[in-house]
VOPAGU-2260 file (C-alpha; in pm, 1 decimal, decimal comma):
REM VOPAGU-2260
SITE   aa  ch    i         X         Y         Z
SITE  GLY   A    0      -0,3      -0,6      -1,2
SITE  SER   A    1      89,8     368,5     -10,6
SITE  TYR   A    2     234,8     541,7     290,6
SITE  PHE   A    3     242,8     911,6     374,3
SITE  ASP   A    4     560,5     930,8     580,7
SITE  ASN   A    5     715,5    1167,6     330,0
SITE  LEU   A    6     432,8    1414,4     390,8
SITE  LEU   A    7     539,7    1462,9     753,1
SITE  THR   A    8     906,9    1479,7     652,3
SITE  HIS   A    9     829,5    1742,1     390,9
SITE  VAL   A   10     637,6    1964,4     632,4
SITE  ALA   A   11     914,8    1923,2     890,8
SITE  SER   A   12    1158,8    2069,0     637,7
SITE  TRP   A   13     973,0    2399,4     615,4
SITE  PRO   A   14    1146,1    2702,2     772,4
SITE  SER   A   15    1044,1    2863,8    1098,1
SITE  ASP   A   16     890,5    3162,3     917,8
SITE  SER   A   17     628,0    2941,3     750,4
SITE  HIS   A   18     359,0    3083,9     981,3
SITE  LEU   A   19     195,9    2742,4    1011,7
SITE  GLN   A   20     -52,1    2837,9    1280,1
SITE  ARG   A   21    -289,5    2543,3    1236,6
SITE  LEU   A   22    -203,3    2189,1    1127,2
SITE  SER   A   23    -456,5    1906,4    1100,8
SITE  ILE   A   24    -361,4    1552,9     992,1
SITE  VAL   A   25    -659,7    1316,1    1013,5
SITE  GLN   A   26    -703,7     959,0     888,3
SITE  THR   A   27   -1063,2     885,9     794,9
SITE  SER   A   28   -1215,5     559,3     677,6
SITE  PRO   A   29   -1350,7     528,9     322,3
SITE  PRO   A   30   -1735,2     542,8     315,4
SITE  GLU   A   31   -1755,5     188,5     174,5
SITE  MET   A   32   -1527,8      40,8     440,9
SITE  SER   A   33   -1698,8    -179,7     700,1
SITE  SER   A   34   -1636,8    -107,5    1068,5
SITE  HIS   A   35   -1540,4    -473,4    1116,1
SITE  PHE   A   36   -1213,5    -425,0     923,1
SITE  ALA   A   37    -897,1    -278,5    1070,3
SITE  GLN   A   38    -792,6      69,9     969,7
SITE  PRO   A   39    -534,7      76,4     685,8
SITE  ILE   A   40    -184,5     185,2     787,2
SITE  VAL   A   41    -111,5     524,1     630,9
SITE  PHE   A   42     217,7     589,3     815,4
SITE  PHE   A   43     469,3     305,4     801,3
SITE  SER   A   44     670,4     466,7    1082,5
SITE  LEU   A   45     599,6     741,9    1333,1
SITE  GLN   A   46     960,5     863,8    1327,3
SITE  PRO   A   47     864,5    1137,2    1077,9
SITE  LEU   A   48     613,2    1261,7    1338,3
SITE  ALA   A   49     898,9    1298,5    1585,7
SITE  GLU   A   50    1089,1    1500,5    1322,1
SITE  LEU   A   51     780,8    1715,0    1266,1
SITE  VAL   A   52     716,7    1810,4    1632,6
SITE  GLY   A   53    1087,0    1891,7    1671,3
SITE  SER   A   54    1107,0    2103,3    1356,9
SITE  PRO   A   55    1116,9    2484,8    1335,3
SITE  ALA   A   56     808,3    2469,8    1111,3
SITE  LEU   A   57     584,0    2416,1    1417,2
SITE  ARG   A   58     736,7    2693,7    1625,1
SITE  LYS   A   59     431,6    2919,7    1571,3
SITE  THR   A   60     163,8    2648,3    1550,8
SITE  THR   A   61    -118,8    2713,8    1797,3
SITE  HIS   A   62    -363,9    2438,1    1698,0
SITE  PHE   A   63    -238,3    2087,6    1620,5
SITE  ARG   A   64    -454,7    1788,6    1534,2
SITE  PHE   A   65    -309,2    1443,8    1463,9
SITE  SER   A   66    -574,6    1171,2    1445,7
SITE  VAL   A   67    -454,5     830,9    1330,6
SITE  PRO   A   68    -659,0     540,5    1474,6
SITE  SER   A   69    -495,0     319,3    1736,1
SITE  ARG   A   70    -136,8     436,6    1679,5
SITE  PRO   A   71      68,2     492,6    1999,0
SITE  ILE   A   72     218,2     835,5    1947,0
SITE  ALA   A   73     357,5     924,4    2290,8
SITE  ASP   A   74     715,0     814,3    2209,8
SITE  ALA   A   75     708,4    1000,9    1880,4
SITE  ILE   A   76     604,0    1326,8    2050,2
SITE  ARG   A   77     860,2    1284,1    2329,9
SITE  THR   A   78    1150,7    1464,2    2155,6
SITE  PRO   A   79    1454,6    1620,3    2325,6
SITE  LYS   A   80    1375,4    1971,8    2193,7
SITE  PRO   A   81    1012,4    2000,0    2090,7
SITE  ARG   A   82     892,8    2311,6    1909,2
SITE  LEU   A   83     544,6    2307,7    2053,9
SITE  ASP   A   84     549,1    2595,4    2301,4
SITE  ALA   A   85     284,0    2789,6    2106,1
SITE  VAL   A   86      28,3    2506,0    2088,4
SITE  THR   A   87    -286,7    2590,4    2286,0
SITE  LEU   A   88    -521,9    2328,8    2137,7
SITE  LEU   A   89    -416,7    1965,1    2082,0
SITE  ASP   A   90    -644,1    1701,5    1930,2
SITE  LEU   A   91    -518,1    1342,8    1933,7
SITE  SER   A   92    -855,9    1172,2    1900,1
SITE  THR   A   93    -862,0     799,8    1801,9
SITE  THR   A   94    -491,1     752,7    1877,9
SITE  SER   A   95    -362,1     528,1    2154,4
SITE  VAL   A   96    -303,7     739,9    2465,8
SITE  ASN   A   97    -291,5     617,2    2824,1
SITE  LEU   A   98    -290,8     798,8    3158,7
SITE  ASN   A   99      86,1     794,8    3191,1
SITE  ALA   A  100     133,9     943,8    2844,5
SITE  ILE   A  101     -98,3    1234,3    2928,4
SITE  SER   A  102     107,1    1351,1    3227,6
SITE  LYS   A  103     461,6    1262,2    3124,0
SITE  THR   A  104     442,4    1343,0    2751,5
SITE  LEU   A  105     149,4    1553,4    2641,1
SITE  LEU   A  106     132,1    1808,3    2920,1
SITE  ALA   A  107     511,7    1814,6    2947,5
SITE  GLN   A  108     573,8    1878,7    2577,4
SITE  PHE   A  109     295,6    2134,1    2539,9
SITE  PRO   A  110     354,6    2385,7    2822,1
SITE  ASN   A  111      89,5    2636,4    2702,9
SITE  LEU   A  112    -176,3    2379,5    2627,9
SITE  GLY   A  113    -523,8    2505,2    2714,6
SITE  HIS   A  114    -745,2    2242,3    2550,8
SITE  LEU   A  115    -671,8    1871,3    2511,9
SITE  ILE   A  116    -907,5    1652,3    2302,3
SITE  LEU   A  117    -873,5    1274,2    2345,8
SITE  ASP   A  118   -1198,9    1138,8    2205,7
SITE  GLU   A  119   -1204,4     762,6    2137,7
SITE  CYS   A  120    -857,8     719,8    2285,8
SITE  ALA   A  121    -962,2     472,5    2557,8
SITE  VAL   A  122    -804,3     692,6    2823,4
SITE  VAL   A  123   -1025,0     527,4    3085,0
SITE  SER   A  124   -1194,6     187,8    3090,6
SITE  ARG   A  125   -1561,4     101,3    3034,2
SITE  ALA   A  126   -1807,0     341,1    3195,1
SITE  THR   A  127   -1963,2      66,5    3407,6
SITE  GLU   A  128   -1625,0     -25,2    3555,9
SITE  LEU   A  129   -1484,1     316,9    3643,6
SITE  THR   A  130   -1340,8     317,1    3993,5
SITE  GLY   A  131   -1123,9     621,9    4055,3
SITE  GLU   A  132    -972,1     659,3    3710,7
SITE  PHE   A  133   -1073,8    1025,3    3683,7
SITE  SER   A  134    -929,5    1095,7    4028,1
SITE  THR   A  135    -600,0     947,6    3911,2
SITE  LEU   A  136    -618,7    1146,2    3589,2
SITE  GLY   A  137    -670,2    1469,7    3779,8
SITE  GLN   A  138    -376,5    1402,9    4008,2
SITE  LEU   A  139    -145,2    1312,5    3718,1
SITE  CYS   A  140    -241,2    1630,6    3532,1
SITE  ALA   A  141    -167,5    1846,8    3837,2
SITE  THR   A  142     171,1    1683,3    3912,9
SITE  SER   A  143     298,7    1664,3    3552,8
SITE  PRO   A  144     506,5    1983,8    3599,8
SITE  ILE   A  145     697,5    1808,3    3881,3
SITE  ASP   A  146     794,0    1518,5    3652,5
SITE  LYS   A  147     905,0    1758,1    3379,6
SITE  ALA   A  148    1118,7    1965,6    3618,3
SITE  ARG   A  149    1287,7    1660,8    3773,1
SITE  SER   A  150    1356,5    1511,8    3432,8
SITE  ARG   A  151    1534,8    1832,1    3328,4
SITE  GLU   A  152    1731,3    1849,9    3652,9
SITE  LYS   A  153    1850,8    1494,0    3595,5
SITE  LYS   A  154    1977,9    1583,7    3247,3
SITE  LEU   A  155    2163,4    1888,4    3377,5
SITE  LYS   A  156    2333,9    1683,8    3648,3
SITE  GLU   A  157    2436,6    1422,0    3390,9
SITE  ILE   A  158    2592,0    1693,3    3175,9
SITE  ALA   A  159    2771,8    1837,0    3477,0
SITE  ALA   A  160    2910,7    1494,2    3565,8
SITE  LEU   A  161    3040,4    1441,5    3211,7
SITE  ARG   A  162    3206,8    1781,4    3208,7
SITE  ARG   A  163    3362,3    1729,6    3549,4
SITE  THR   A  164    3504,6    1396,1    3431,1
SITE  ALA   A  165    3640,2    1560,0    3117,9
SITE  MET   A  166    3794,5    1846,8    3313,8
SITE  GLU   A  167    3955,8    1612,0    3567,8
SITE  SER   A  168    4091,9    1390,8    3288,8
SITE  ALA   A  169    4239,7    1694,3    3113,6
SITE  SER   A  170    4388,3    1816,3    3445,6
SITE  VAL   A  171    4552,3    1481,0    3509,9
SITE  SER   A  172    4688,5    1472,9    3156,3
SITE  ASN   A  173    4837,1    1820,6    3187,8
SITE  LEU   A  174    4986,1    1741,0    3532,2
SITE  THR   A  175    5150,0    1428,2    3396,5
SITE  THR   A  176    5301,2    1622,7    3107,9
SITE  GLU   A  177    5435,7    1896,0    3336,1
SITE  THR   A  178    5587,3    1667,3    3600,8
SITE  SER   A  179    5751,1    1422,1    3364,4
SITE  ALA   A  180    6121,3    1506,1    3357,3
SITE  PRO   A  181    6276,0    1497,1    3007,9
SITE  THR   A  182    6517,7    1207,3    2973,4
SITE  GLN   A  183    6841,8    1243,0    2785,8
SITE  PRO   A  184    6873,7     996,2    2501,0
SITE  LYS   A  185    7147,6     743,0    2557,0
SITE  LYS   A  186    7433,8     752,8    2315,6
SITE  SER   A  187    7439,3     443,5    2106,9
SITE  LYS   A  188    7744,5     239,2    2118,5
SITE  LYS   A  189    7920,9     137,1    1809,4
SITE  GLY   A  190    7897,5    -222,8    1706,1
SITE  ARG   A  191    7619,8    -468,7    1640,9
SITE  ARG   A  192    7273,1    -385,8    1776,3
SITE  GLY   A  193    7146,1    -656,0    2008,0
SITE  LEU   A  194    6847,8    -864,0    1912,4
SITE  ALA   A  195    6665,2    -746,1    2223,4
SITE  ALA   A  196    6690,2    -380,2    2117,5
SITE  PRO   A  197    6475,8    -331,6    1808,2
SITE  ALA   A  198    6503,4     -17,0    1595,5
SITE  PHE   A  199    6136,5      60,1    1646,5
SITE  SER   A  200    5874,7      36,5    1925,3
SITE  LEU   A  201    5580,1    -197,7    1910,3
SITE  ARG   A  202    5395,0      15,8    2167,2
SITE  GLU   A  203    5134,9     250,5    2026,3
SITE  LYS   A  204    5144,0     613,7    2131,7
SITE  VAL   A  205    4848,7     709,4    2352,4
SITE  SER   A  206    4623,4     936,1    2153,1
SITE  ASP   A  207    4496,6    1261,3    2301,6
SITE  ASN   A  208    4154,2    1165,8    2168,5
SITE  GLN   A  209    4121,7     911,1    2446,5
SITE  VAL   A  210    4039,9    1203,5    2678,7
SITE  PRO   A  211    3664,5    1282,9    2652,4
SITE  VAL   A  212    3622,4    1543,9    2381,7
SITE  VAL   A  213    3418,2    1852,5    2472,7
SITE  ASP   A  214    3316,8    2127,7    2231,8
SITE  SER   A  215    3570,2    2404,1    2271,6
SITE  SER   A  216    3297,6    2668,8    2241,5
SITE  THR   A  217    3126,8    2535,9    2555,6
SITE  PRO   A  218    3261,4    2654,6    2890,7
SITE  ILE   A  219    3380,0    2356,7    3096,5
SITE  GLY   A  220    3535,5    2546,2    3384,4
SITE  ALA   A  221    3466,2    2467,8    3746,5
SITE  GLU   A  222    3229,6    2760,7    3773,2
SITE  SER   A  223    2994,9    2639,3    3499,5
SITE  ILE   A  224    2998,2    2287,2    3639,1
SITE  LEU   A  225    2906,3    2412,6    3986,1
SITE  LEU   A  226    2623,9    2612,4    3830,1
SITE  LEU   A  227    2477,4    2310,0    3655,8
SITE  GLU   A  228    2506,0    2106,1    3976,2
SITE  LYS   A  229    2324,7    2370,0    4183,6
SITE  ILE   A  230    2039,8    2435,6    3936,9
SITE  ARG   A  231    1688,4    2333,6    4036,5
SITE  ILE   A  232    1387,5    2373,3    3809,6
SITE  LEU   A  233    1070,4    2536,7    3938,8
SITE  PRO   A  234     761,6    2333,2    3842,8
SITE  THR   A  235     486,4    2578,2    3753,5
SITE  GLN   A  236     114,5    2512,5    3724,4
SITE  GLY   A  237       0,0    2422,3    3374,0
SITE  LYS   A  238    -256,8    2616,2    3169,1
SITE  LEU   A  239    -494,9    2333,3    3087,0
SITE  GLN   A  240    -855,6    2456,1    3090,8
SITE  THR   A  241   -1054,1    2168,0    2943,3
SITE  LEU   A  242    -994,4    1799,3    2877,0
SITE  CYS   A  243   -1229,5    1625,4    2630,5
SITE  THR   A  244   -1259,9    1249,2    2629,3
SITE  THR   A  245   -1510,0     970,4    2579,1
SITE  VAL   A  246   -1612,6     659,0    2768,8
SITE  PHE   A  247   -1768,1     330,2    2660,7
SITE  THR   A  248   -2132,4     445,5    2671,3
SITE  ALA   A  249   -2292,7     788,9    2683,8
SITE  PRO   A  250   -2292,2     895,8    3050,9
SITE  THR   A  251   -2575,8    1054,2    3240,8
SITE  GLN   A  252   -2546,3    1401,7    3386,4
SITE  GLU   A  253   -2520,3    1243,2    3729,9
SITE  GLN   A  254   -2220,7    1039,3    3616,8
SITE  ILE   A  255   -2059,5    1341,8    3454,8
SITE  ASP   A  256   -2095,9    1546,3    3775,3
SITE  PHE   A  257   -1951,8    1260,3    3981,1
SITE  TRP   A  258   -1653,5    1216,7    3751,7
SITE  GLN   A  259   -1587,0    1589,5    3746,2
SITE  GLY   A  260   -1587,2    1582,7    4125,5
SITE  GLU   A  261   -1342,9    1293,4    4127,7
SITE  PHE   A  262   -1120,3    1469,1    3878,6
SITE  ALA   A  263   -1123,1    1790,9    4080,8
SITE  ALA   A  264   -1040,2    1600,0    4400,4
SITE  GLY   A  265    -743,7    1430,8    4231,7
SITE  TRP   A  266    -634,2    1764,9    4087,2
SITE  THR   A  267    -646,8    1927,7    4429,6
SITE  LYS   A  268    -440,5    1649,0    4581,2
SITE  GLY   A  269    -180,1    1676,4    4307,4
SITE  SER   A  270    -176,4    2056,6    4336,6
SITE  ARG   A  271     -92,7    2026,4    4706,2
SITE  SER   A  272     205,4    1808,5    4614,0
SITE  LEU   A  273     312,1    2071,4    4360,8
SITE  GLU   A  274     279,2    2349,8    4617,5
SITE  ALA   A  275     486,6    2150,8    4869,2
SITE  VAL   A  276     767,9    2114,5    4613,7
SITE  GLN   A  277     751,3    2484,5    4536,2
SITE  LYS   A  278     774,9    2582,5    4904,6
SITE  ARG   A  279    1078,5    2358,1    4954,7
SITE  LEU   A  280    1250,0    2522,1    4659,8
SITE  PHE   A  281    1157,6    2866,1    4790,4
SITE  SER   A  282    1321,5    2786,5    5126,5
SITE  SER   A  283    1639,4    2660,5    4955,8
SITE  LEU   A  284    1645,5    2968,1    4733,9
SITE  ALA   A  285    1602,8    3202,7    5032,8
SITE  HIS   A  286    1902,0    3034,2    5204,4
SITE  HIS   A  287    2112,9    3060,3    4884,2
SITE  LEU   A  288    2148,7    2683,9    4860,8
SITE  ILE   A  289    2038,7    2656,4    4498,4
SITE  ARG   A  290    2010,8    2848,2    4171,4
SITE  LEU   A  291    1647,4    2835,3    4066,7
SITE  PHE   A  292    1532,8    2838,2    3705,3
SITE  ARG   A  293    1205,8    2789,4    3520,2
SITE  PHE   A  294    1118,9    2706,8    3162,2
SITE  ALA   A  295    1122,4    3018,0    2946,3
SITE  THR   A  296     836,3    3136,4    2728,7
SITE  PRO   A  297     893,4    3150,0    2350,3
SITE  GLU   A  298     937,8    3524,7    2376,9
SITE  GLU   A  299    1194,3    3495,5    2657,0
SITE  GLN   A  300    1397,4    3246,8    2456,7
SITE  LEU   A  301    1454,5    3511,8    2189,4
SITE  GLN   A  302    1584,0    3767,1    2437,5
SITE  PRO   A  303    1967,4    3789,2    2475,7
SITE  LYS   A  304    2122,8    3697,1    2809,7
SITE  GLU   A  305    2366,5    3939,0    2969,9
SITE  ASP   A  306    2536,7    3691,8    3204,9
SITE  GLU   A  307    2795,7    3494,1    3009,2
SITE  MET   A  308    2752,6    3192,3    3236,3
SITE  LEU   A  309    2380,9    3176,0    3154,6
SITE  LYS   A  310    2460,4    3148,0    2782,9
SITE  LEU   A  311    2535,9    2777,1    2820,9
SITE  PRO   A  312    2346,8    2584,1    2550,3
SITE  GLU   A  313    2178,7    2369,8    2817,6
SITE  LEU   A  314    2015,9    2684,9    2959,8
SITE  GLU   A  315    1886,0    2832,7    2637,0
SITE  ASP   A  316    1522,0    2755,6    2724,0
SITE  LEU   A  317    1554,3    2840,4    3093,1
SITE  VAL   A  318    1541,9    3168,6    3284,8
SITE  GLU   A  319    1649,1    3231,2    3641,1
SITE  VAL   A  320    1385,7    3289,7    3904,8
SITE  THR   A  321    1421,3    3563,9    4163,0
SITE  THR   A  322    1279,9    3558,2    4513,9
SITE  GLU   A  323    1023,2    3823,6    4426,4
SITE  GLU   A  324     900,1    3633,1    4120,4
SITE  PHE   A  325     877,9    3312,8    4320,3
SITE  GLU   A  326     635,5    3466,6    4566,9
SITE  VAL   A  327     402,2    3544,3    4276,0
SITE  TYR   A  328     391,2    3177,1    4179,0
SITE  LEU   A  329     300,3    3074,5    4531,7
SITE  GLN   A  330       1,4    3312,1    4526,7
SITE  MET   A  331    -139,8    3191,5    4194,4
SITE  PRO   A  332    -491,1    3039,4    4218,3
SITE  ILE   A  333    -516,3    2678,1    4109,5
SITE  GLN   A  334    -833,8    2582,3    3929,5
SITE  PRO   A  335    -898,5    2225,0    3801,5
SITE  PRO   A  336    -966,3    2183,6    3428,9
SITE  ARG   A  337   -1320,7    2093,0    3323,6
SITE  LEU   A  338   -1401,7    1755,7    3169,8
SITE  CYS   A  339   -1611,9    1740,0    2854,3
SITE  PHE   A  340   -1780,3    1429,9    2715,9
SITE  GLY   A  341   -1954,4    1617,4    2434,1
SITE  GLY   A  342   -1776,2    1411,3    2172,4
SITE  MET   A  343   -2036,6    1140,8    2233,3
SITE  GLU   A  344   -2380,3    1157,6    2073,2
SITE  GLY   A  345   -2645,8    1310,8    2294,8
SITE  VAL   A  346   -2402,9    1445,7    2556,9
SITE  PRO   A  347   -2389,2    1824,0    2604,0
SITE  HIS   A  348   -2063,7    2014,8    2572,7
SITE  VAL   A  349   -1895,4    2207,4    2849,8
SITE  GLU   A  350   -1893,0    2579,0    2773,8
SITE  MET   A  351   -1585,1    2679,0    2573,2
SITE  CYS   A  352   -1446,4    2326,1    2566,9
SITE  GLY   A  353   -1185,3    2212,1    2316,8
SITE  HIS   A  354   -1455,8    2100,6    2075,9
SITE  GLN   A  355   -1619,3    2442,2    2066,6
SITE  VAL   A  356   -1288,3    2624,6    2039,5
SITE  SER   A  357   -1191,8    2406,8    1737,5
SITE  TRP   A  358   -1525,5    2479,2    1568,9
SITE  LYS   A  359   -1446,5    2849,6    1564,5
SITE  LEU   A  360   -1124,3    2804,5    1371,0
């Protein structure tokens, strides 16, 4: 059959000034196709999707829809440097998305996401068997910033460890060179050369490349290493307003209200965990034990940094947090997102849900 992998690769090659504000890629079934047959495979691999979400072409995309039935896309979206900061509406209906993927991938990769649509994604089990799934979902959504911050801290510490090893190896190498006394070559005696004294050495010279190579343009001094080791990332509350999903059968209003209550309770519990982490960081910052950073907005990433030490490539999407700014984060109100089951026939929509926002595009 025909595959459309090249389509994603082609769009990914577009420049950052493409002004691609809205992108919708949807696989639909032919009218004559029976529902008993499996959906045809239109993308042989999802690697091109990973290239797309990490490409400059999506830097200004605000509304992104990718609907390909039953394909697990979490790994494809989980790229080292995603370009999805501007996305406010994400529609992944019919794909394969689980609870873990929502918190650790979707909300982490889309920091400004306001509306998430996951219709027919089997996020939760059958409606008649739901026992706390929405409470778990709410808690995972609220604590997703913590997972994202800790993941970034771990990467920074790994980079610091590699640079410290490289610096120590280079220091040992230089010390060995400086302390080695030059030896005077022995004068060869006339006569036959002994069989035990060959005219050449079978030992290979140790190459300088055996020392870990570090880009010369990157500062590897002790000061930059200490900075990376002291950095902590401030987890900030997400911007999710509505989450649209479906269940096995159309729910009653009583069920909807109950699930929204469960979701809000889980969200509140997770928000308390987030607040506790923030307060611990605030205490450490006040006692000058850490350097605190947060993820920068797209606009902040374009602004030049005056401090040379903050120009490290690992900090290009981070900005330092002051004590005054931190107090503002602690005072921010935390409201749980609203659930919408309006993607199911006969079920009313929540006001200004993701469905309704997408209709106005």
